[in-house]
Each structure stands twice: as C-alpha cells, then as structure tokens.
C-alpha positions in Angstrom: 123.2 -150.0 -31.5 120.9 -153.0 -31.4 121.4 -155.5 -34.2 125.1 -154.7 -34.8 127.8 -157.2 -34.3 131.3 -156.0 -33.3 134.2 -157.0 -35.5 137.9 -156.1 -35.9 139.8 -155.0 -38.9 143.5 -155.6 -39.5 145.2 -153.2 -41.9 148.6 -154.1 -43.3 150.6 -151.4 -45.0 152.4 -153.6 -47.6 155.2 -151.3 -48.7 155.5 -149.1 -45.6 153.8 -146.2 -47.2 150.4 -145.5 -45.6 149.2 -143.9 -48.9 150.3 -146.9 -50.9 149.0 -150.5 -51.0 147.0 -151.6 -47.9 145.4 -154.9 -47.3 142.5 -155.3 -45.0 141.3 -158.4 -43.2 137.9 -158.4 -41.4 137.3 -160.9 -38.6 134.9 -163.7 -39.4 135.1 -162.9 -43.2 137.0 -165.0 -45.7 137.5 -162.1 -48.2 140.2 -159.6 -48.3 140.2 -155.9 -49.3 143.0 -154.1 -51.1 143.2 -150.3 -51.1 145.6 -148.5 -53.3 145.9 -145.4 -55.4 145.0 -145.9 -59.1 148.7 -145.2 -60.1 149.7 -148.5 -58.4 147.3 -150.7 -60.4 150.1 -152.0 -62.7 152.1 -153.3 -59.7 149.1 -154.5 -57.7 147.8 -156.5 -60.7 150.7 -158.9 -60.1 149.6 -159.8 -56.6 148.2 -163.3 -55.9 145.0 -161.9 -54.3 143.8 -160.6 -57.7 144.1 -164.1 -59.3 141.2 -165.4 -57.2 137.6 -165.5 -58.4 135.2 -162.8 -57.3 137.6 -159.8 -57.5 135.9 -156.4 -57.9 137.7 -153.1 -58.5 135.7 -150.1 -57.5 
C-alpha cells in the first residue's frame, strides 16, 4: 500500500433510514457527498448543500 494516505469517512443517515438520504464527510476534504435513491430527488433538492457551486449529480 505504498503511496496511499489513510482517511476517515463519516456517514450520517439523515432521516434514520439507511436506504434513504446519507451525507458523507471525508477527513481533510472540504466537499460533502450526498447519497440517496432517485425517488428522493424532489426532497433532496431543497437541501442547502445543493445550493453551493460545484454540485454534481451522477
């Protein structure tokens, strides 16, 4: 594993449903990841994280 740097991830289950919205913070990174099923997109679009620049939906 030469050349790799360890890091930690913090996953927050926003609504208590592990299959619902989850936010992910990576140590030493200013970004934030949001994971959610496509059906939740209308509710997730109202979140403040999606109002920032540089938001990508994959």
